[in-house]
KETIRO-345436 format. One record per residue (C-alpha): x, y, z; residue in three letters. Coordinates in steps of 0.1 Angstrom, whole numbers, padded with zeros to 4 digits, always signed. Each point is the difference from the previous one (the first is absolute). Layout:
% residues N
XYZala...
% end
This chain:
% residues 343
+0161+0045+0091met-0034-0022-0005ser-0029-0007-0018thr-0035+0020+0002val-0031-0022+0008tyr-0031+0025-0005val-0036-0019+0010thr-0032+0013+0015his-0025-0011+0016ser-0023+0010-0014ser+0000-0011-0028tyr-0020-0032+0012ala-0028+0022-0002gln-0002+0002-0034his-0014-0038-0017thr-0033-0017-0012leu-0011-0033+0006ser+0008-0020-0032gln+0020+0022-0011his+0033-0013-0014pro+0017+0034+0017glu-0009-0005+0030his+0014+0006+0036thr+0015-0036+0001gly+0024+0009-0024arg+0021+0028+0029ile-0010-0020+0028ile+0022-0034-0018ser+0022+0019-0010val+0006+0021+0040trp-0003-0035+0008gln+0034-0018-0018thr+0016+0030+0011leu-0004-0003+0035ile+0003-0037-0008glu+0038+0003-0018gly+0016+0022+0033asn+0000+0030-0028leu-0025+0029+0016ile+0024+0008+0031asn+0032+0001-0027arg-0018+0031-0024met-0004+0034+0014gln-0035+0009+0003gln-0017+0026-0010asn-0032+0012+0001glu-0015+0009-0034pro-0011+0041-0006val-0033+0001-0020glu+0000+0012-0037ala-0009+0044+0005thr-0018+0004-0027asp+0026+0013-0019glu+0026-0030-0002met-0038-0016-0011ile-0009+0032-0031leu+0040-0003-0009ala-0011-0038-0021val-0033+0005+0000his-0030+0023-0012glu-0016+0023+0023ala-0035-0012-0005thr+0005-0039+0007tyr+0012+0010+0034leu-0030+0021+0008gln-0021-0028-0014gln+0016-0024+0029leu-0009+0028+0023lys-0037-0003-0003ala+0004-0037+0005ile+0015+0005+0030ser-0028+0021+0012gln-0026-0033-0005gln-0005-0032+0014gln+0000-0026-0026arg+0023-0017-0020ile+0007+0023-0035val+0014-0028-0031leu+0020+0022-0024leu-0002-0029-0024asp-0004-0032+0001ala+0031-0007+0020asp+0007+0030+0026thr-0025+0005+0024tyr+0010+0035+0023val-0014-0002+0042leu-0012+0034+0022pro+0041-0010+0019gln+0014-0006-0042ser+0015+0034-0002leu+0016+0006+0031gln+0016-0040-0006ile+0009+0005-0033ala+0017+0035+0007arg+0023-0014+0028leu+0002-0031-0028ala+0018+0030-0019ala+0011+0016+0028gly+0017-0038+0008gly+0020+0004-0030val+0009+0035+0002val+0015-0004+0038thr+0021-0030-0012ala+0013+0020-0029ile+0006+0035+0024glu+0025-0029+0025gln+0020-0008-0030val+0004+0033-0012leu+0005+0019+0037asn+0031-0030-0001gly-0020-0012+0034gln+0002-0035-0016ala+0015-0019-0028arg-0029-0016-0014asn-0046-0004+0000gly-0027-0022+0004leu-0031+0010+0000ala-0032-0020+0009ala-0025+0019-0011val-0036-0004-0013arg-0022+0003-0023pro+0023+0002-0030pro+0009+0019-0025gly+0013-0010-0030his-0031+0007-0021his-0015+0028+0015ala-0003+0023-0033leu+0005+0041+0006pro-0040+0002-0005gln-0010-0025+0021arg+0009-0037+0021gly-0005-0030-0018met+0013-0036+0005gly+0001-0002+0034phe+0020+0030+0003cys-0015+0040+0012leu+0038+0023+0004phe+0028-0014-0026gly+0023-0004+0035asn+0028-0004-0018ile-0005+0026-0025ala-0007+0029+0032ile+0031-0010+0016gly+0020+0000-0034ala-0009+0041-0007arg+0003+0006+0042tyr+0034-0009-0007ala+0006+0021-0033gln-0019+0028+0020lys+0019+0001+0034ala+0030-0019-0009his+0011+0015-0032asp+0007-0042-0009ile+0004+0009-0040gln-0004-0044-0012arg-0017-0020+0018ile-0007-0039-0011leu-0038-0012+0008ile+0002-0047-0007val-0031-0016-0002asp-0004-0034+0007tyr-0032-0001+0009asp-0018-0023-0029val-0025+0024-0012his+0014+0033-0015his+0003+0028+0019gly-0018+0022-0023asn-0003+0024+0023gly+0031+0009+0010thr+0010-0003-0044gln-0028+0031+0000asp+0012+0018+0027met+0038+0004-0014phe-0007-0006-0034tyr+0017+0035-0017asp+0032-0003+0030asp+0028-0007-0008pro+0010+0004+0031asn-0013-0032+0011val+0010-0030-0015leu-0032-0027-0003phe+0002-0041-0003ile-0030-0024+0007ser+0008-0036-0005thr-0044-0012-0004his-0022-0032-0014gln-0013+0013-0031his-0022+0001-0013pro-0018+0000+0036phe-0015+0032+0018tyr+0006+0031-0002pro+0002-0006-0037gly+0031+0019-0003ser+0035+0001+0001gly+0015-0013-0038his+0032+0003-0010ile-0006+0030-0018asp-0015+0021+0021glu+0033+0016+0010ile-0014+0038+0013gly-0005+0032-0017arg+0021+0035-0011gly+0028+0002+0023gly-0014-0030+0020gly+0005-0019-0038glu+0025-0036+0015gly-0005+0004+0040tyr-0026-0024-0006thr+0010-0038-0003ile-0025-0022-0001asn+0005-0038+0009ile-0035-0023-0014pro+0004-0033+0013leu-0028-0030-0021ala-0012-0018+0034ala+0020-0030+0012gly+0035+0021+0005his+0019-0010+0033gly+0033+0005+0019asp+0025-0006-0031arg-0012+0025-0027ser-0008+0027+0031tyr+0042-0004+0005gln+0001+0001-0035glu-0008+0032-0004ile+0013+0016+0035tyr+0028-0009-0016glu-0003+0008-0034arg-0023+0028+0004ile-0006+0018+0031ile+0038-0003+0009trp+0014+0021-0037pro-0032+0022+0002ala+0008+0012+0040ala+0037+0002-0011gln-0011+0021-0028arg-0021+0021+0021phe+0021+0004+0030gln-0029+0001+0027pro+0005+0027+0032glu-0029-0017+0014leu-0015-0033-0006met-0038-0012+0006leu-0016-0029-0004val-0042-0017-0004ser+0004-0026+0015ala-0030-0030-0007gly+0006-0037+0015phe-0030-0004-0027asp+0021-0015-0030ala+0009-0027+0026his-0014-0036-0018trp-0025-0001+0028arg-0013+0028+0004asp-0039-0001-0014pro-0003+0029-0022leu+0031-0002-0025ala+0018-0029-0020gln+0033+0003+0007met+0021-0019+0013met+0028+0014+0023leu+0012-0018+0033ser+0010+0021+0033leu+0033-0010-0011gln-0004+0010-0033gly-0014+0035+0019tyr+0029+0001+0027ala+0022-0002-0029his-0010+0032-0020ile-0005+0017+0033thr+0037-0004+0013arg+0004+0014-0043glu-0016+0031+0013leu+0015+0006+0029val+0036-0006-0017gln-0010+0023-0026met-0011+0027+0027ala+0042-0005+0018glu+0015-0001-0038thr-0020+0033-0015leu-0013+0020+0032cys+0017-0010+0032glu-0036-0021+0009gly-0016+0021+0001arg-0036-0022-0008ile-0029-0004+0009val-0029-0024-0004phe-0032+0008+0001val-0024-0033+0005met-0031-0002-0030glu-0015-0032-0004gly+0000-0037+0005gly-0032-0017+0009tyr+0011-0038+0012asp+0003+0015+0035leu+0029-0023+0008glu+0022+0010-0030val-0004+0031+0009leu+0013+0004+0038gly+0027-0026-0009his+0012+0027-0037gly-0006+0031+0026val+0024-0021+0027arg+0032-0004-0023asn+0000+0037-0018ile+0005+0011+0044ala+0026-0037-0004his+0014+0021-0031ala-0002+0033+0016leu+0018-0007+0023leu+0031-0021-0012gly-0020-0032+0018asp+0019-0031-0026glu-0038-0017+0008thr-0025-0013-0020val-0034-0006+0008ser-0020-0024-0019asp-0023-0032+0014pro-0018-0005-0028ile+0025-0002-0031gly+0001+0002-0043asn-0030-0010-0021ser+0007-0035-0013ser-0007+0020-0039arg+0025+0009-0023ser+0000+0030-0012glu+0007+0013-0035pro+0024+0019-0020ser+0004+0038+0011val+0026+0008-0030glu-0026+0012-0023ser-0010+0026+0024val+0034+0006+0018ile+0008+0010-0035glu-0028+0021-0019ala+0004+0026+0038val+0037-0005-0008cys-0004+0016-0032gln-0025+0027+0002gln+0019+0017+0031his+0035-0008-0019gln+0014-0021+0034leu+0008-0032-0026cys
% end
């Protein structure tokens, strides 16, 4: 079986000049995949538009109505200081969430082994009641709920390696024991959530694992985190499907954050996740594009996801490592392991 690749030309139409989340991000991804001769090696699928029913599985009706009202206006609306909506943004956001649904559907119906959804606007900050942090709809959350409802998937592992905490995804599954949400993120940092003691609520207690990291952590720290926290947590959970919020803003050259991952480091954790899926859930994994604001880093980061999904040994890294040293991650690993009984 092949790798499904889902994207859409309309993603370029949601853009605002001088904003970090602009059309150049998706264009860089498209160009880098073309340069790597990767697109024709994947199964290309057009995304469906997420229906109201799909959206309302994780979002409140009043928020969807607000976006529908904005779509009738001929102006830019700011949901907050960071998050813009254009008249065409609702349809594009439907295609972004629908792109994740399309990739998941192809994997779960056996048409593809794994998938890559190169979508925008991103989604992991969107809350049930409002958009925030550049995000309009919870793309990966909508896809996960679809997998639960349409395919009766009982255990979904969502790993978020964006530099910002995926607060929206966390909120949507905070009381759900059928979704294990694991986030590595810079902390303290936007949006301010993602403390170690945020572990879920009610029946979902223990099914949220936050790994907050001070600025400066990089390849070595992430390698240890995956070996000592994420692998054991995934093996204990035994997922039937894995979804990944793939943000490349933890790279050392990203203009919005202060972490130290290299493209080689990103490729390593990507391959760890692919191997995790091969070991635990018959390879069923879908990567969903989130943040990343250095265009070259973002393009090559997504290219390396495609290589990993296709089984290539290739790692594309024209940038290299930072010369700065990183702090020890031992205390964080010990604290998380104790909190979640992974020691």
